[in-house]
C-alpha positions in Angstrom: -38.7 -31.0 17.9 -37.5 -27.4 16.7 -38.0 -26.0 13.5 -36.2 -23.1 11.8 -38.2 -19.9 11.4 -39.9 -19.4 7.7 -37.9 -16.1 7.9 -34.7 -17.6 8.7 -32.4 -20.0 6.4 -32.1 -23.6 8.0 -28.3 -23.4 7.9 -25.6 -21.0 8.2 -25.2 -19.4 4.8 -22.6 -16.7 5.6 -19.9 -17.9 3.8 -21.8 -18.9 0.5 -20.9 -17.1 -2.6 -22.8 -17.4 -5.9 -21.8 -15.6 -9.2 -23.6 -14.2 -12.1 -22.4 -13.5 -15.3 -23.7 -12.4 -19.0 -21.9 -13.6 -21.9 -22.8 -13.3 -25.5 -20.5 -13.6 -27.9 -17.5 -14.0 -25.4 -17.2 -18.2 -25.3 -13.4 -18.1 -26.0 -12.5 -15.9 -23.0 -15.4 -17.0 -20.5 -13.6 -20.9 -21.2 -10.9 -19.3 -19.6 -12.3 -17.1 -16.7 -15.0 -20.0 -15.6 -12.1 -22.3 -15.3 -10.0 -20.0 -13.4 -13.0 -18.9 -11.2 -15.7 -21.4 -10.9 -13.5 -23.1 -8.3 -14.5 -20.5 -5.6 -18.3 -20.0 -6.1 -20.8 -22.5 -4.3 -22.8 -22.3 -7.8 -21.9 -20.0 -10.7 -24.8 -18.6 -13.5 -24.0 -18.0 -17.0 -26.8 -15.6 -18.8 -26.7 -16.0 -22.6 -29.0 -15.8 -25.6 -31.3 -18.6 -27.2 -28.7 -18.4 -30.5 -25.6 -18.6 -28.4 -24.7 -22.2 -28.8 -20.9 -21.9 -27.6 -21.4 -19.9 -24.7 -23.9 -22.5 -23.7 -21.7 -25.5 -24.3 -19.0 -23.4 -22.4 -21.0 -23.2 -19.4 -22.1 -26.8 -19.5 -18.2 -27.7 -19.9 -17.4 -26.3 -16.7 -20.9 -27.2 -14.8 -22.0 -23.5 -14.5 -25.9 -23.0 -14.5 -26.7 -21.7 -17.8 -29.7 -19.2 -18.2 -31.1 -18.6 -22.0 -33.0 -15.6 -22.6 -34.6 -13.3 -24.8 -34.2 -10.7 -22.5 -31.1 -9.0 -24.3 -33.3 -7.5 -26.9 -36.2 -6.8 -24.7 -38.2 -3.2 -25.3 -36.4 -2.5 -28.7 -33.0 -2.5 -27.1 -29.8 -3.3 -28.4 -28.1 -4.6 -25.2 -30.6 -4.7 -22.2 -27.9 -6.2 -19.9 -29.8 -5.3 -16.7 -33.0 -7.4 -17.7 -30.6 -10.6 -18.5 -28.8 -10.3 -15.3 -32.2 -10.4 -13.6 -33.0 -13.4 -15.4 -29.5 -14.5 -13.6 -30.8 -13.5 -10.1 -33.6 -15.8 -10.4 -31.5 -18.9 -9.9 -29.4 -17.8 -6.8 -29.8 -20.6 -4.5 -28.4 -19.5 -1.3 -29.0 -16.6 1.3 -25.2 -15.9 1.5 -23.1 -13.1 -0.7 -23.7 -12.6 -4.0 -21.6 -11.1 -6.9 -22.1 -9.7 -10.4 -18.9 -10.2 -12.2 -18.2 -9.7 -16.0 -17.6 -12.6 -18.0 -13.6 -11.3 -19.1 -12.4 -11.0 -15.1 -10.6 -13.3 -13.0 -10.5 -13.3 -9.7 -6.8 -13.9 -7.4 -6.4 -17.8 -6.8 -6.8 -17.0 -2.9 -10.2 -15.1 -3.3 -12.8 -17.1 -1.1 -9.7 -17.0 1.8 -9.1 -13.1 1.0 -12.9 -12.5 0.9 -14.0 -14.0 4.4 -10.8 -14.3 6.5 -9.0 -10.8 5.2 -12.1 -8.7 4.8 -14.6 -6.9 7.3 -17.7 -7.8 5.2 -21.0 -5.7 6.4 -24.3 -7.2 4.7 -26.0 -3.8 4.3 -22.9 -2.8 1.7 -22.2 -3.0 -1.7 -18.6 -3.8 -2.6 -16.5 -3.0 -5.8 -12.6 -3.8 -6.6 -9.8 -2.5 -8.5 -9.0 -4.3 -11.7 -5.6 -4.6 -13.5 -5.6 -5.2 -17.5 -4.1 -8.4 -18.6 -3.8 -8.1 -22.5 -3.0 -11.4 -24.6 -2.5 -15.2 -23.4 1.1 -15.0 -22.9 0.7 -12.0 -20.0 -2.0 -14.5 -18.4 0.5 -17.2 -18.4 3.3 -14.9 -17.0 0.9 -13.4 -14.5 -0.2 -17.0 -13.3 3.7 -17.9 -13.1 4.3 -14.6 -10.8 1.4 -15.3 -8.7 2.7 -18.9 -8.4 5.6 -17.5 -7.1 4.3 -14.8 -4.7 0.6 -14.7 -4.5 -1.0 -10.9 -4.1 -1.3 -11.1 -0.3 1.7 -12.0 0.9 4.6 -11.2 3.9 1.1 -11.2 6.2 0.3 -7.4 5.0 1.5 -6.6 1.7 -1.4 -6.6 -1.3 0.4 -6.5 -4.8 -1.2 -7.3 -8.2 1.3 -8.9 -9.2 1.3 -7.6 -12.7 3.3 -4.7 -14.5 0.2 -2.9 -15.3 -1.5 -0.4 -13.3 -4.9 -0.7 -11.6 -7.8 0.3 -14.0 -9.6 3.8 -13.2 -12.4 3.7 -10.5 -15.7 5.5 -11.4 -16.0 8.3 -8.4 -19.3 10.6 -9.5 -19.1 14.1 -8.9 -22.6 13.6 -6.7 -22.9 10.1 -6.3 -19.3 9.5 -5.0 -17.5 6.3 -5.1 -19.9 3.7 -7.2 -18.9 0.2 -7.8 -19.1 -0.5 -11.3 -20.5 -3.8 -13.1 -17.2 -5.8 -13.8 -17.2 -6.6 -10.0 -19.9 -5.7 -7.9 -20.4 -8.1 -4.6 -23.5 -7.7 -2.4 -25.5 -9.9 0.5 -29.0 -11.5 -0.1 -29.9 -9.6 2.7 -29.6 -6.6 0.8 -31.0 -8.0 -2.8 -32.1 -5.3 -5.4 -33.3 -6.0 -9.0 -30.9 -4.5 -11.8 -32.3 -1.7 -13.6 -32.9 -2.3 -17.3 -30.9 -0.8 -19.7 -31.1 2.3 -21.8 -30.1 1.0 -25.0 -26.4 0.0 -24.3 -24.6 -1.5 -20.8 -23.3 1.9 -20.2 -25.9 2.7 -17.1 -27.5 -0.1 -15.6 -24.6 -1.0 -13.4 -23.9 2.4 -12.2 -27.8 2.8 -11.4 -27.5 -0.8 -9.4 -24.9 0.4 -7.4 -26.2 3.6 -6.4 -29.5 2.0 -5.3 -27.1 1.7 -2.0 -26.4 4.8 0.1 -22.9 6.3 -0.7 -21.9 5.3 2.6 -23.0 1.8 2.1 -20.6 1.8 -1.6 -17.2 0.0 -0.1 -13.9 -0.5 -2.1 -12.8 -3.9 -1.5 -9.1 -3.4 -0.3 -7.9 -7.0 0.2 -7.2 -8.1 -3.5 -7.3 -6.9 -6.9 -8.9 -8.6 -9.8 -7.8 -9.0 -13.6 -9.2 -7.9 -16.5 -8.6 -9.9 -19.8 -8.5 -8.7 -23.2 -6.8 -9.7 -26.7 -5.4 -6.5 -27.0 -5.3 -3.5 -25.3 -9.1 -2.6 -24.5 -10.7 0.7 -25.0 -13.3 2.3 -22.9 -16.7 1.2 -23.8 -15.8 -0.8 -26.5 -18.5 -3.5 -25.5 -21.3 -1.9 -24.1 -23.8 -2.1 -27.0 -23.4 -6.0 -27.2 -21.1 -6.2 -30.7 -17.7 -7.4 -29.9 -14.8 -5.2 -31.2 -12.5 -7.1 -29.5 -10.6 -10.1 -31.5 -11.0 -13.5 -29.9 -8.6 -14.4 -26.8 
């Protein structure tokens, strides 16, 4: 009888996809995004505080793994998102692809096909994605109707977000180059790294995490767009300190 090597997964996990998100006080929008995203993932992890019962209930409703932690306030920080994300990393189950996704991000309906059939993914790289703001439930309903009529990837070679808003800005540092920021970061377990602890807000930890890959190993995923949900027009950095500025969705 042959046995798998201890350093080699016993089965092929190259098409496994796991997600992790932090959510404190955004249970209403997480309820929407989990309902649309969860089916794309082999497992999905929601990290929240012990006090946020609404987010815990939302994760339970959608069958996500809920991690409760007090690390958001670690070392006296207002919102130590990096420490909390690491608590989510502890719950990964597979040796495949892993993603950090913000709680207000929706991936397209055909995301797994775009990722595994239409993208050439290298295990040594970290990937980012372009996003488009979708403001309000009416806009989301209109978008989903449009995507049902014609998906993002249509006519074999055209990729279109199917939404009137322009894509958001990319983070391209004068010294570091392109850096996939925290709303969407995709990497392989082969290249797993810890998330840095925040410097007081969530403004820098995602950049430091992505910058731990060499510039030549930071890639923009060209095969699709993700959608950033907001109740009103978002402002740059408005939720980085852990205090919600947006009304409920």
